[in-house]
ZALO-263638 format. One record per atom (N, C-alpha, C, O): y negated, x, z negated. Coordinates in steps of 0.02 Angstrom, whole numbers, plus 50000, padded with zeros to 5 digits. Layout:
% ZALO-263638
YXZ;...
% end
This chain:
% ZALO-263638
458495637847685;457875636247637;457915631247597;457635631247542;458305625547623;458535619047581;458965621547515;458835619747457;459525626147533;459975629447478;459555633047434;459725633147375;458925636947455;458525641047414;458285635747366;458355636847306;458105631847380;457475626547355;457845623247303;457625622547246;458535620547326;458875618647268;459105623047221;459345620447172;459095628547223;459365634647170;458875635947121;458965638647066;458085632947155;457505635447126;457555628847071;457555629347009;457565624147101;457565617847055;458035617946991;457825616746934;458675619347007;459155618146955;458945625646911;459005625246850;458745631346935;458495634746868;457865632746840;457865634046780;457315629946861;456885626646829;457045622246772;456795623046716;457475617446789;457785613046741;458095616346712;457925614746655;458475620246708;458915624846659;458335629046605;458455629546545;457735631546636;457335634146601;457005629546564;456835631646508;456885624746576;456575618146543;456845617446485;456585617746429;457505616246503;458095612446442;457855618646397;457465617946350;458145625146416;457915629246351;457645629446329;457765630046269;456845628946358;456165629346307;456355622546261;456395623046199;456435616746293;456475612246256;456995612346195;456845610046140;457485614746206;457885615546144;457645621046071;457685620746009;457405625346118;457095632246076;456385630046029;456085633045985;456285623046063;455605622446017;455745616345977;455335614345935;456415612545991;456515608145948;456995609845890;457435614045898;456885606045822;457005610245766;457405602045726;457075596945737;457865601245696;458205594245682;458365596145619;458725601145615;458135592645553;457935593945481;458555589545461;458535584545497;459015589345425;459515585545391;459555584745310;459365589245272;459775579745291;460155580345222;459255580245183;459155583445131;458875577645207;458175577945173;458115572845143;458405567745161;457645573345081;457615569045034;456715566245044;456225566045006;456845564445112;456215564145135;455655557145103;455935552745071;455025556845114;454515552645089;453915554045141;453615559345148;453805546945181;453205546445213;452845540245204;453185536045176;452245538245221;452015532745247;452035528545314;451855530945368;452255522645307;452215521245381;452095513245366;452495509045346;451165512445386;450725508645363;450575509245290;450395514445262;450685501845254;450595504545178;451105504645164;451095499945124;451685506745164;452325506245133;452475514345138;452355517745189;452765516945077;453265522145067;453815522145108;454115517245086;454245524845163;454935524845189;455125530945165;454715535045147;455925532345162;456125537245155;456675538545214;456825534045254;456955545045215;457085547945268;457755554145251;457765558445207;458245552645302;458655558645293;458615564845370;458715570945369;458525562545400;458335568045465;457625566645483;457345561145486;457355573345495;456805573145557;456835578445595;457035584045580;456515575545670;456695579245725;456005582345745;455585578245763;455835588745743;455265590845778;455405593245839;455965594545861;454655594045878;454765596245946;454075600145975;453585596645988;454025606545985;453305607945997;452735606145969;452185603945986;453225608845884;452545606845828;452525600545818;452285599145763;452695595245856;452525588445812;453275582745788;453825584845807;453265579445768;453615573245754;453875568945806;453485565645840;454525568545818;454775566245875;455075559545842;455035553845865;455415561645780;455635555745747;455755557145679;455735562945659;455925550945628;456065552845561;456635545645555;456485540845589;457135545245521;457485541145509;458265543745472;458345549345450;458735538845472;459325540745445;459695546245458;459495551645479;460385544145440;460935551145456;460965550345528;460795555145563;461155544945555;461235541945616;460835548445701;461055549845757;460205550145663;459815553145694;460195559145707;460255560845766;460415561945671;460845570345675;461565569145716;461885573945737;461775562645724;462415564245776;462495567945818;463035570945822;462075568845857;461925572245905;461285578745909;460825579445949;461445581945860;460775586645855;460695591245914;461185593145945;460055593045931;460035599745968;459545604245962;459045602445930;459545609645985;459125614945945;459235618945888;459745622045873;458675618445857;458845623745786;459065617645736;458715612545738;459625617845689;459615615445650;459605615245573;460165617445558;459295613745519;459085614845467;459275612445413;458845608545393;459855612745365;460015608845313;459635609645272;459535615245248;459305603845251;458865603145181;459315604845127;459155609245088;459895601445122;460295602245063;459945597545000;459875598844940;459755590845046;459515584644990;458715587744945;458405584944900;458615592544970;457765593844943;457195588544963;457245585245015;456855588044936;456305584244927;455815585844992;455685591845000;455515580945042;454975582245094;454385577745087;454475571845076;453925579745090;453365575245079;452775578245134;452715584345141;452435574345165;451835576645221;451695581445184;451945582245128;451325585045207;451015593145208;450195588345158;449815583845174;450245591545111;449605590245051;449075591545074;449055597445089;448405587845090;447835587645100;447225588745046;447125583145022;446855592745021;446615596144983;445915592645014;445735595645065;445535587544998;444735584445041;444155588245009;443605587645036;444205592344951;443735595644919;443965602744904;444325603644854;443805607544939;443745613744900;443255620344918;442795619544959;443345624944896;442915629544939;443245636944955;443115642044923;443675636645011;444165640545039;443785648445015;444075651244968;443095652645047;443035658045040;442965658944966;443055664644945;442765652444907;442715655444844;443325656044826;443335660244781;443885654044837;444665654444816;444745662144825;444895666244781;444605663244895;444775671744902;444465675944874;444705681644870;443645673944836;443385679744815;443365679444742;442995682644705;443885674444726;444065673644672;444595679144644;444595682744594;444965678344690;445535683244709;445455691444716;445955695044718;444765694044721;444475699944730;444065701244679;444115706944658;443645697444650;443265697844598;443695696944525;444305695844526;443355697644466;443765696144397;443755688744394;443305685144415;444365686744363;444495679644370;444395677944284;444785680444244;443825673344262;443875672344199;444175665244188;444245663344130;444365660844242;444645654244226;445025654144166;445375658844146;444945647744133;445465645644073;445505650544020;445985649943981;445045655744009;445025661143934;444595657543893;444035655643911;444995656043811;444715652943784;444395654043711;444415651143657;444095659443739;443765662943691;443215667143708;443245670243761;442645667743668;442025671243720;442365679943714;442415683543763;442525681443656;442745688343642;443395691843698;443405697143729;443925685743692;444435687743761;443965687943836;444135692043878;443485684243847;443235684943904;442825691443932;442745693443989;442555694343859;442155699143869;442625705343879;442435710143912;443365705043844;443815709343850;443925709643933;443945714943964;443985703743959;444285704344025;443765707244064;443935711244107;443075705944055;442735709644089;442545716144101;442285719044149;442825718344019;442765726044026;443255729044047;443085733944080;443925728244043;444425731744083;444215729044161;444325733144206;443975723744179;443785724044256;443385730244293;443445732944348;442945731244233;442225734544263;442545743244253;442435747744293;442935743944193;443455749544188;443745752244237;443695758144254;444155746944270;444755747744304;444415747944392;444755749444441;443675746244394;443405748244454;442885751044452;442395747544464;442785757644439;442085761344433;441765759844495;441205757444489;441995760744557;441665759844613;441045754644628;440505755344658;441295750244599;440795742444596;440175744444590;439925746844540;439885743244646;439205743344608;438645738144580;438105738944553;439075732044600;438865726144553;439695722544524;440245722344553;439495720444462;440385717244445;440205708344460;439665705444452;440775705844482;440575700544494;441125694644490;441655695944518;441085688644461;441635683044452;441475677744447;440915675344459;442035674744425;441865667244415;442495664944355;442995667944334;442245659444344;442805654844282;442465653644225;442595648244198;441885658344187;441915656544108;441735649444109;441445646544155;441985646444047;441785639944034;441605638943953;442055638443911;441015638743937;440945639243876;441125632743823;441045632543762;441365628243860;441435623343829;442245622943784;442445619343738;442545628343821;443245629443777;443205634843731;443655636943696;442485637143735;442555642743672;442315637443607;442125631643613;442385641843539;442625639743477;441635638343481;441505632543463;441075642143498;440425642143490;440385637043541;440045632943510;440495634443597;440195628643640;439625630443646;439325625143637;439125635443657;438595636743674;438635643943736;438925649343731;438215641243791;438135646443831;438145653643814;437975654343756;438305660143848;438155666143837;437685670843872;437455671243928;437625675043802;437075678443846;437055685643892;437495687843929;436405688443875;436485694443919;436695699843885;437005704543910;436515699243815;436605704743756;437445703443741;437795707343709;437645698243766;438345698143747;438775702943797;439285706043782;438435702943865;438865706543923;438435713643916;438715718543941;438085714143899;437775721243872;438055725143829;437925731143824;438425722343799;438985725943748;439715729243791;440105733743777;439675725643834;440255729043889;440205730543932;440705733343955;439615730143977;439315733444050;438595734244040;438235729244035;438375740144037;437655741044020;437165744644086;436565744644096;437915748244133;437715753544171;437735749344241;437715752144296;437765743744236;437745739544306;437695734344306;437915731244257;437415730944355;437245724144345;437885718544346;438315719144390;437945713944305;438465710844303;438195701844315;437735699244283;438605698644369;438315692244377;439195687344390;439645688044431;439075683444341;439715679144336;439725669844338;439755666344287;439705667644400;439555661044401;440015657544351;440525660144331;439765650544329;440325646144279;440885643644318;440915645144378;441285640344295;441885638844338;441465632344400;441465632244462;441205628444356;440785622944427;440405627144478;440155624444528;440365632444469;439865635144508;439015631744494;438605633344537;438855628744453;438205626144454;437905629944396;437395627544371;438175636244366;437835640144307;437965647744324;438515649344346;437565651544316;437895659744309;437495661344248;437035658444219;437915668344236;437895672344171;437705680444217;438025683244261;437255681744193;437045689144203;436765694144118;436665692844058;436755699644162;436635704044090;436005706244114;435765704144167;435635712044059;435015714344059;434715717244116;434135716744136;435335721544150;435315725344199;435135721244284;434725722444328;435735715644276;435605711044344;434735708344346;434375708244396;434555706244272;433845702644259;433235707744283;432765705844318;433295713744260;432965718044283;432745719944338;432195722344351;433195718844373;433305721244459;432995714244489;432525714444529;433215709444472;432715703044484;432015701644474;431635697444499;431935706544429;431095705244402;430975697544348;430455694244346;431535696144313;431545691344283;431155691944215;431435695244171;430475688844197;430365690144162;430165683144110;430525678244117;429625682744061;429625676444019;429035670944077;428825665144069;428945674744120;428405671444182;428835669244229;428485666744273;429445668744245;429745666344282;430045659044290;430555656744266;429645656544326;429715649244304;430425644944325;430825647544364;430585637444293;431175635344326;431055632344398;430625627944400;431305633644447;431195631544513;431465622844507;431795620244462;431235620444559;431445612244574;432255613544572;432445619044593;432675609444550;433465607744543;433685614744519;434175617444543;433275617644467;433695622644421;433125626044362;432515626744361;433695627844312;433235631344246;433585637944213;434165638844196;433225640444211;433185646744158;433275645744107;432775644144075;433765645844079;434055645344003;433525651243946;433435657343952;433285646943902;432715654043851;433025652143789;433415647843769;432585658943759;432675657243675;432005654543660;431555653143700;432025654143586;431305650843556;430745654643573;430245651243565;430635659943593;430125663443625;429955663443696;429435665543721;430385661143721;430295658043808;430575663543840;430445664643899;430985667643805;431325673343867;431855672143880;432225670243835;432135672743953;432665672243984;433305675943938;433355681843924;433735670743919;434235672643887;434895677243924;435315681243903;434735674643986;435595678244031;435845672544069;436255673844113;435685666944061;435995660044105;435595655144140;435165651444116;435785655744197;435355651844249;435845646044286;436435646544305;435395640644289;435725634544300;435415632544375;434835631944396;436055631644405;435825628644495;435365633044516;435325639144507;435025629444546;434305632844589;434095639844549;434115645144582;433955640044498;433735644644452;434435651544476;434215657144486;434985650844480;435445654144516;435105658344567;435365663844561;434645658544613;434445660644663;434135665444655;434115669644700;433755666144589;433295673344571;433875677744564;433655682444596;434415679444549;434905684044552;435255685944606;435425691744618;435445678144660;435995678744698;435615681544744;436015683644786;434875683344767;434325684744837;434705692044820;435045693944868;434715696444764;434825701444760;435595706544757;435655712744755;436115701344757;436585704044747;436595705444827;436285702944874;437095710544822;437295711844914;437785707644954;438285704944929;437635707545004;438055701345034;438855705645062;438815710945092;439455702645046;439945703445063;440125706945125;440035703745177;440385713445131;440645715645209;441095711645240;441415707145213;441145713145299;441515710245353;442315711245335;442785707345339;442285716545319;443035718045289;443125714245217;443705712345212;442785712745169;442865709545125;442655701745124;442525698245075;442665700545173;442595691945186;443315692645227;443705688045213;443505696445264;444325694845300;444885695945256;445475695345272;444715697145210;445125699845151;445165693045107;445675689745099;444575691845083;444545684845047;444855679145082;445125674845048;444845678545171;445165674745191;445765672945180;446025667845156;446035679645208;446725679245198;447065678045136;447515673845136;446865681745071;446965677144997;447075671145003;447565667744986;446545669545033;446385662044995;447035657545058;447395653345031;447105658345121;447445656645149;448195657845134;448605653945159;448405662945095;449075666645067;449115659744998;449625656944979;448495658844976;448705655044887;448695647044937;449225644044926;448305643544979;448255638145011;449025638445022;449335634144991;449435643045065;450095639245095;450575639545046;451025635345053;450625644944975;450915645444942;450885638544903;451475636644899;450565634944878;450335629044853;450465623544881;450475618344848;450585623744942;450845618645013;450375613945016;450495607945013;449595617345027;449255613345046;449175615345144;449165621045169;449135610145173;449365613045246;448565610245271;448515610345333;448085608445244;447265607245269;446995604545212;447215600545171;446295608545222;445825609245169;445045607145209;444855608945264;444725603445167;444185601445171;443615607045154;443615609145096;443305608745183;442915615745146;442205613645139;441845612845189;441975612545074;441505606745044;441015615045056;440955619145011;440715615845125;440115618745120;440095628445166;440235633445134;439925628645227;440115633945254;439535636745290;439195632245315;439245644145305;438875646245345;439055646745409;439565643945427;438615650845459;438635650845518;439305657845514;439855657245541;439135662845481;439695669045484;440465666245447;441005668845459;440385661945414;440935660745397;441315655945448;441915656845457;440985650945481;441335647645539;441615651545579;442195650945598;441115656945598;441445662245659;442085664645632;442515664645676;442315666845569;442595672145545;443345664945550;443825665945587;443295659845516;443825655845544;444035654745626;444595653345646;443365655945670;443545655045722;444015661645756;444355660045804;444035668145734;444325672945734;444925671845696;445425671945732;444965671345672;445745669445632;446195663345676;446785663945692;445765657645690;446125652945734;446355655445806;446865653445835;445915659945827;446145661945886;446625666845897;446865667845953;446855671645824;447285674945826;447815671845807;448235676145794;448025666645800;448605663745763;448655665745710;449205667845692;448035665745661;448105667245584;447905661845539;447985661945478;447635657145572;447485651045514;448065645845508;448175641445550;448485647345442;449075644645425;448865637845390;449315633945374;448095636045376;448045631745353;447425627645391;446875630245400;447605620145415;446825618545427;446435617945380;446495617345319;445725618345439;445245618245394;444815613345425;444785613545486;444415608245390;444055603345417;443415604945385;443345602845328;442825609045418;442305612645382;441875607045386;441895601945420;441445609245342;440725605345329;440115611145312;440075614845262;439785610745357;439115613045358;438695611745288;438515606545261;438635619045271;437915618945211;437365617145225;436925620545250;437325610645207;436465608945205;436345606245282;436775604945325;435695605945285;435375603245355;434775609245376;434275607645408;434905616545351;434265620645374;434505624145429;434825621945477;434305629645418;434555633645473;435265635145507;435415636745565;435645634145452;436495634145488;436645628345521;437065628045566;436295623645501;436545618445540;436175618645611;436525618445661;435455619145617;435085621645683;435715624545719;435885622645775;435995628645688;436295634745739;436985631845743;437345634245788;437275626745701;437935628245714;438045620245750;438585618045768;437445616845754;437595609645776;437315609145846;437325603745876;437085614045871;436785614845942;437185610045992;437015605546030;437705612645977;438165609346056;438595602846026;439085600446054;438295600245964;438475594245943;439155596045901;439405601645901;439435590245865;439995591245823;440605593845856;440705592845916;441025597145818;441795601745845;442195595145825;442045593545767;442585591445851;443065587145825;443735590845804;444055589645753;443865595345851;444535598845866;444535605845893;444265605745948;444775612745874;444755619245892;445395621845880;445705620945827;445615625445936;446425629245913;446855624745898;447135625645844;447105617545944;447545613645908;447545610445863;448075609645834;446945607145837;446795604845762;446655610545711;446725608545653;446495615945715;446875620945650;446075621045629;445875623845578;445665617645674;444705618445620;444645613245680;444925611445732;443955611645630;443575606345659;442945605045625;442955604745564;442435604245655;441775604845614;441375598845655;441185598745714;441315592945591;441075587145649;440525583745554;440235578345553;440555587945502;440155584645439;439825588745413;439975594345434;439345588745367;438805592245320;438975590545253;439165584945233;438885595545221;439135595345137;438185595545101;437895600845091;438005591845093;437245593045047;437455591444941;437835587844909;437105595144931;437245590644845;436475589944821;435895591944829;436905585444785;436095580344763;435885581744675;435395580744639;436605584944669;436385587644594;436825592144568;437265594744603;436715593944476;437195600144479;437755596744432;437735590644442;438185598144391;438815597744363;438625595644288;438095597044260;439235591644258;439135589744198;439445593244131;439465590344077;439625598044139;439605605244082;439225608744083;439225612844037;438665609044137;437955614944107;437685609344099;437165610744069;437715602044110;437165597944091;436725598944151;436165601044139;436885597944210;436295597944259;436485592044323;436195590344374;437145590044289;437185583244326;436585579344319;436325579544263;436225574644377;435655571044355;435685564944330;435965560844365;435465562944274;435795556144236;435035551744242;434455554044241;435265544944247;434675540944217;434335540044155;433755537944153;434725541644096;434565543644036;434685550643998;435175553944015;434395552343962;434675558143943;435425557843914;435765552843903;435555563843907;436255567243894;436375564443811;436005565343763;436845561743813;436935560743726;437015564643687;436915563243628;437225570643705;437235575743648;436625581143668;436645586643641;436095579743715;435425583043720;434835579343736;434475580743783;434765575143699;434075571943712;433625574643746;433585580743743;433215571443781;432645573143808;432965577243872;432505579243908;433625579143896;433715580143953;434085576143995;434575572943976;433845576444056;434165572344102;434345573944160;434355570144209;434535581244157;434875583644228;434415586544274;433815586044264;434615589244317;434265591644392;434425587544447;434975586944474;434025585444456;433985581244530;433675585644595;433065586544598;434075587944639;433945594744671;433355592644737;432945596644760;433425586044757;432765584144789;432675575844767;433075572644732;432135573744794;431875568544777;431945564444834;432065567044889;431885557644827;432215552944848;431825552644950;432055550045001;431355555644943;431125556045008;431575560945047;432005560145089;431225567845007;431815574145036;432385571845057;432505573545115;432835568345028;433655566545022;433625563545095;433975565945140;433215558345105;433115554545156;433255555845206;433665553145242;432775562445220;432585565945276;433075569945291;433115571445350;433515572245249;434125576845268;434845573645303;435255575345346;434735568045256;435205563245275;435235560545347;435745560045380;434575558845369;434465555645420;434405560045499;434475558345558;434235566045465;434415573645517;435105573745532;435255574445592;435535573345492;436245574945499;436595567445542;436785566845600;436575562845489;436675556345535;436425554145603;436685550245643;435775558045608;435525557245685;435755561145748;435625560545808;436195565945711;436555572245762;437365569345770;437785572545802;437465565045746;437955562345741;438625565045685;439225564945696;438285567045632;439055568645584;438915565245539;438445561845518;439605567245522;439735563745449;439535568945401;439625575045405;439115563845333;438895566545285;439235566745226;439675562545214;439075571045187;439525571945125;438955574545080;438525578745095;439025570945019;438435572944973;438875574144897;439285570144871;438685579744875;439015579844806;438265575344755;437655575844755;438855570544711;438225568044677;438805567044586;439375564844587;438595568444549;438925570944488;438715562744429;438975557744405;438045566644435;437755558744370;437735552044413;437975550144466;437385549644371;437215542344393;436755542544415;436765540144472;436145544744395;435455546344437;435645549044514;435455545944564;435975554344518;435985557044584;436415553244622;436275553144682;437025549244601;437385544144649;437115537444681;437345534244728;436525536144639;435935530944644;435425532944688;435045528644708;435355538544705;434895540244731;435215543844818;434855544644867;435765544844815;436185547344881;436315538944895;436145537644953;436535534044864;436915528644892;435915525644925;435855523444982;435505526044896;434965524544948;434895527645000;434655525345052;435125534644990;434865536645060;435295535245108;435055533945163;435995535045101;436525531445138;436235523545178;436225521445236;436055521145121;435655514245143;435065514245191;434925510545238;434805518545168;434285520545215;434335521845299;434065519345348;434885527645286;435185529545361;435615523845388;435815524445446;435775518045351;436135512445393;435625508745412;435675506345468;435115507445380;434635503345397;434355505945462;434245501445502;434205512745485;434045516645524;434485515145604;434305512545657;434935517445587;435715520345631;436085513745640;436255512045696;436195510445593;436805506345598;437425508945585;437475515045575;438015504345582;438695507645563;438725511245632;438665508145685;438815517845627;439115524045672;439875526045672;440175528945717;440145523945607;440835524445609;440905531145596;441365533945627;440415535945543;440465541545545;441065543645461;441355548945449;441065537945425;441495537845373;441105545145330;441335550845324;440475542345304;440255545245245;440435546745189;440875542945171;440285551345142;440745553345097;440225554745028;439725558345031;440425552044981;440065553544909;440565558944878;441095557144854;440415564144880;440825571644838;440795570344772;440315572444740;441315566344740;441405569344653;441335562744626;441685560944579;440795558044661;440635551144625;440885552944551;441455551444535;440525555644511;441015556644452;440765551944395;441185548644365;439995551544376;439685546644327;439325541944380;438855543344417;439685535644371;439425530744430;439015522244390;439335517344373;438525522644387;438295516044362;438835508644388;438905505544441;439115507944323;439285500844337;439105495744400;439535492844433;438555495344408;438095491544456;438105494244520;438015490444568;438195499844528;438225505944594;438835506544628;438835506944689;439455506544590;440045505644606;440215503144668;440455506344714;440005493544668;440205489444741;439715492344773;439465487744805;439365498044786;438745499044844;439185503644883;438935504744939;439715506344874;440135510744898;440635506544960;441045508945000;440435500644952;440995496344996;440505493945040;440625493745100;439955492145017;439375487145072;438965493845100;438385492945120;439245500545101;438965504545134;439555509245171;439455513645212;440205507045145;440765509845187;440795516145184;440785520145231;440855517245114;440935526245111;441475526745069;441735522145038;441745535845071;442275534845051;442235540244999;442035545845013;442515537744912;442425541344868;442965548144885;443565547744898;442625553144881;442875560444876;443005562144812;442485565144795;443445562144757;443585563844703;444055567244685;444525566244724;444195571144641;444605577044611;444775574344541;444425573444491;445455573244553;445795570444484;445805575844426;445795573944367;445835582244443;445965586744365;445265586944356;445195589944303;444825585844373;444095585744356;444165581044285;443865582844235;444515575744283;444515570244225;444855574444168;444565575444114;445455576944183;445805579744147;445445585644101;445405586044040;445195590144155;444765597044130;444305594544080;444265596744022;443915589144108;443185587544063;443205582644015;442725580343986;443895580744007;444015575343944;443755576943877;443485573143836;443875582243873;443745585443805;442845586543793;442615587543737;442425586043852;441705585643847;441195579843858;440655578343833;441685576643919;441245570143956;441085565043925;440595562443953;441295561143864;441145557443838;440615560143790;440115556943774;440735564343775;440085568843716;439355568443765;438785567143746;439615570143834;438935569443877;438695564443885;438105564143867;438905560043904;438765551643925;438705548743877;438135546843862;439225547443836;439135541643776;439785536543803;440105536843855;439825533243762;440435529343767;440275522243822;440705518843848;439615521443829;439595516343880;439485519243953;439765515843996;439195523943974;439215527444029;439835529044061;440005527544118;440145531944020;440965533844011;441395528344086;441755530144133;441185522444068;441515517344082;441565518244171;442005515944207;441065521544190;441025521344254;441145528444276;440965530144332;441425532444238;441735538444246;442225541544266;442665540944224;442445545344318;443095546844343;443475539644366;444085538844359;443025534444394;443455527544373;443635526644441;443265523844482;444375529644456;444815529244521;445065523744527;445145522544587;445315517944484;445375513444508;445025507344508;445275502144528;444475507744489;443785502644503;443815504444570;443975499744607;443665511244605;443665511544661;444085509644707;443845507544760;444695509944700;445225506044736;445415499544725;445695496044767;445255497844666;445235489044671;444805484144702;444875478044704;444175489344734;443705485044780;443705488044846;443205488144881;444365491044867;444395492744926;444255500744954;444465503145007;443875503744906;443745509144943;444265513444939;444745512344903;444205520144988;444665523344990;444485530044960;443925532144974;444855533644922;444865539844889;445285545644921;445895545644933;444795550644933;445315556244951;445085562344910;444565565544904;445795562444881;445895568444829;445895573044836;446205575144885;445505578444784;445715586144801;445855590744750;446415590944726;445335595044728;445265599344676;444765603644665;444835608244624;444245602744698;443495606544713;443805617544687;443465621644656;444465618144714;444485624444691;443955629744731;443715629644788;443895634944665;444025637744619;443855633644566;444025636144512;443545627444561;443205626144478;443745624044462;443795623244401;444405622144504;445035619444446;445495622944508;445345624144567;446195624444465;446705625944503;446745623444581;446515617944599;447155629344637;447185624944706;447755621744709;447905618044756;448205623044648;448915618244643;448765610444656;448505606744615;448965608844711;448915599544726;449355596544664;449135591344640;449855598744640;450285596644594;449845594344562;449625588644570;449645598244524;449095598144465;448595591044471;448335588244422;448525589144530;448205583744539;448335577744544;447905573444538;449175576044562;449435572444572;449525569944502;449325564544479;450025577544453;449985574844403;449285570544355;449415566044315;448755572544365;448175570744322;448015564444350;447825559744315;448095564144420;447945555844444;448645551344404;448485545944379;449025552344400;449725547944382;449565546944292;449655542444252;449375551644291;449485552244202;448815551544135;448795549644076;448335554344184;447575555644158;447815560744092;447525558544042;448115565044079;448355567644030;448415576044042;448625578244096;448265579144001;448385587544003;449285590144003;449765587343976;449265594944033;449875597444020;450325596343970;450915595743985;450175595943919;450225596243855;450615588043834;451015586643789;450325584143884;450415576443891;449915573743829;450135570243783;449205575643833;448705571943780;448205570443821;448185573843873;447785566443816;448215561143745;448625557543759;448725555843818;448945555543712;449735550543723;449375543643754;448835541443734;449675541343795;449505535943859;448985536943904;448815532543942;448615544543902;448145544743948;447655542443933;447645537143903;446855547043955;446325546743932;446005541043991;445975541744053;445835536743957;445705529943988;446225528444042;446125530144100;446875524744022;447345525144063;447455519644106;447975518644136;446765514944108;446705509444155;446385511544225;446245507144266;446235519244241;445875520544277;446585526444318;446465529744368;447115526544291;447645529944326;447855526444387;447845520344399;448035530744421;448415528844504;449115529844499;449365534344466;449475525144537;450205523944536;450375530144593;450025532344638;451055532044573;451145535544616;451155537244681;451115542944704;451225530644719;451085529444777;450295529744809;450175530344869;449845529244761;449035529344766;448995535844766;448695539044810;449225537844726;449105546544718;449195549544765;448745553444781;449795549044807;450075553044851;449665551644914;449495556244951;449525545544924;449125542944987;448395545044990;448025544245039;448175548544915;447415552544919;447615557444943;447225559844984;448225561044931;448095568144933;448465569145020;448625574945035;448565564345066;448705564145120;448515559645188;448115561845230;448755554545192;448475550145239;447735546745237;447375545345286;447585545845161;446985544145138;446425549645167;446035548445212;446475555945130;446125560245136;445985565045229;445555568645254;446775561445254;446675562945321;446185558745367;445835560845413;446235552845345;445615547045368;444705551445320;444115551545337;444905552745287;444175554545283;443975561745305;443485564845285;444375563345343;444155568345407;444215567445478;444185571645523;444355558345482;444455558445558;445135560945582;445185563645638;445635560345543;446105564845565;446875560145542;447445562245540;446675554445529;447415551145507;447795548245581;448285544745573;447625549445642;447775548445704;448455553045710;448985550945733;448315561745677;448615568645682;448895570045618;449475572145621;448725569545577;448865570545510;449065566745449;448825561045446;449385568245409;449335563445337;450115560045336;450285557545282;450415559845372;451095556545382;451735560545424;451635564645469;452215558945407;452595560145452;453025555945510;453625554845518;452445554245546;452755549245604;452785551845663;452735558045666;452855549345707;453075552045787;452455550445812;452115545345808;452295558445853;451855561345878;451235564645846;450775567245877;451335563945765;450895569145726;451095575745732;451585577545765;450785578845704;450925587245689;451375587945621;451145586245566;452045590645629;452395593545596;452225596545528;452505602045524;451935595345482;451495595045443;451785595645358;451355593245321;452375598145322;452615596745266;452755601745229;452715607745244;452975598445162;453165602445115;453825599845090;453975593845088;454335606545066;454905606445034;454675605944977;454135608744973;454885603344920;454795603044838;455355603344795;455795599344811;455475606644750;456085606044702;456215600744673;456635600744628;455915595244690;455995588744635;455795584644681;455465585444732;456055579344654;455975572444681;455205568444660;455235564744610;454595568944691;453925566644668;454155559644635;454035558144576;454415556544671;454225548744642;454945546944595;455075541044580;455435553244573;455845548544519;455835553044445;456095551144392;455495559244454;455575562644397;455025561844348;454445560644366;455205562544286;454835559944242;453975562944249;453825568344272;453525558044224;452695559944242;452675568244228;452545572244272;452805570044161;452625574244148;452715581544171;452395586744160;453275580144209;453675586644256;453305587844338;453415592244380;452835581844336;452525582144411;452115588944417;452105592544468;451845589944368;451225596544363;451675603544385;451475608644412;452345601544363;452765608144372;453255609944423;453705614044419;453065605644475;453455606844546;453205612744561;452665615544552;453865614744593;453685621044640;453755618744711;454055613744730;453455622744746;453465621844815;453945627044847;453805633044847;454515624644874;454925628444934;454695633444993;454765639345009;454405627945015;454245628645089;453555625145108;453395619745083;453245628045145;452545624545183;452715625145260;452885630645280;452675619945306;452605621745376;452055617245389;451865611945363;451775622245453;451195618345486;451465616845558;451945620245574;451305613745589;451335613345644;452255614545687;452355616745744;452755612445639;453285614345644;453535623645622;454065626545633;453025625545593;453285634945586;453155636145511;452635635245479;453745638345493;453685638745427;452915645545409;452915651445426;452465642645378;451905648945336;452085650645281;451885656245264;452485646945234;452835650545189;453345648745142;453335643045120;453865653545121;454335652345087;454495654845008;454275660244990;454775651944976;454765654744902;455265659844897;455355662744843;
% end
């Protein structure tokens, strides 16, 4: 019996050793960077086991390697990149529907819509996203009549690039019963001609007139959209994304994918609003971690106003290029206060979309009201976008201990129209990254995809240069607000992780954290700044497993 027990113990040790070895990977000859405290450190060797970092350091770590040996041949390694504000399903649907992003003329936009409609005759509705009238020579909203020229037999419904306006053809408006008597809802606007007739563009809350008759995506379409989004995020080097607003069906879909081992990018989800979806999803309280940190559900997303491009952002004074228009505030102060109190009172981090200076002021007031009621609960509330903020309101972010969740590519995309919208004085509080950092506010960076491209290296480039991809304007647009390479990498890694209460498990390549990292084709800290946006992701790893390879 004693001999048998000894044999069993020896066998168990051998099996354990084999298991450890099989789960252990040693990466050698890396040009690696990570953060340790406030410092950027470099490393040549990285050891991971069971999906987590064991150690990083110099070549001495690779002298007696065990497990699988992976030679990176001098390639650059960075911590997995985190997009702190994206729309996962929106990204997937963009792949399924007609994509109008970046098209620089109305004529080319219509040609693209026509070709898509002809290629998809079975579709009941033609849907898509991405048009942007500020890129066109006309620089004016399009009309239903424009769409009718290319598609008049089926309803067409196309969301603007920022998601805060949409464009319908006549068929869609007829199905929705739009007439001269259709009112502008609170927080929305129907664009009309001089006779008062709807022209085909609906701003913010007015989009619901059409949205309510658009068929819901099928279960198969939802699954396909998520698959496409996950494929693209992995290809871009995104190991984690903060999903800015989702409902019950989407959360259940995420769980199904996570349970099946198909969630290749971690998702920190925000419940959309404090209505019925919140009531259902918050029934058992916040979910800090699900499926080995593949998912979390401990935050709420509220929208306070529209967008700058569609002049829906709520401003304290009229738009400089549209006198009399101050944009759209979705809720008055009392309503927003109640929503924030409900979210905070249930223990949820509250993240509020605010673009205009008036919206930011109202949001700050709501957070101040909640703090007076509940004190500092350590929930790390966030202002999403914080795009145009009055100079006197910027210090309030420190007073209220708020995170500024900002998207660098918005500045370089908006520079052609932002100052036209708000003028030379208000723009000083616009896209003011360095002003926030200088006062100690943490910036969590992102893209707001599919409003902007999902490639995080576009954001890293915009943060450092404040230029477009052609290097304009020389020296950068308001260059005093640019971030250093170290600051911008922090905003896409450890600071974005902090904004999700995940800095102890993500954001750096340190012992005990998940082995989420990317291998890229150039040295982020050494290449000329103009090359940053051209960076290619060679490999993406999540929890020590490769989820993408070029």
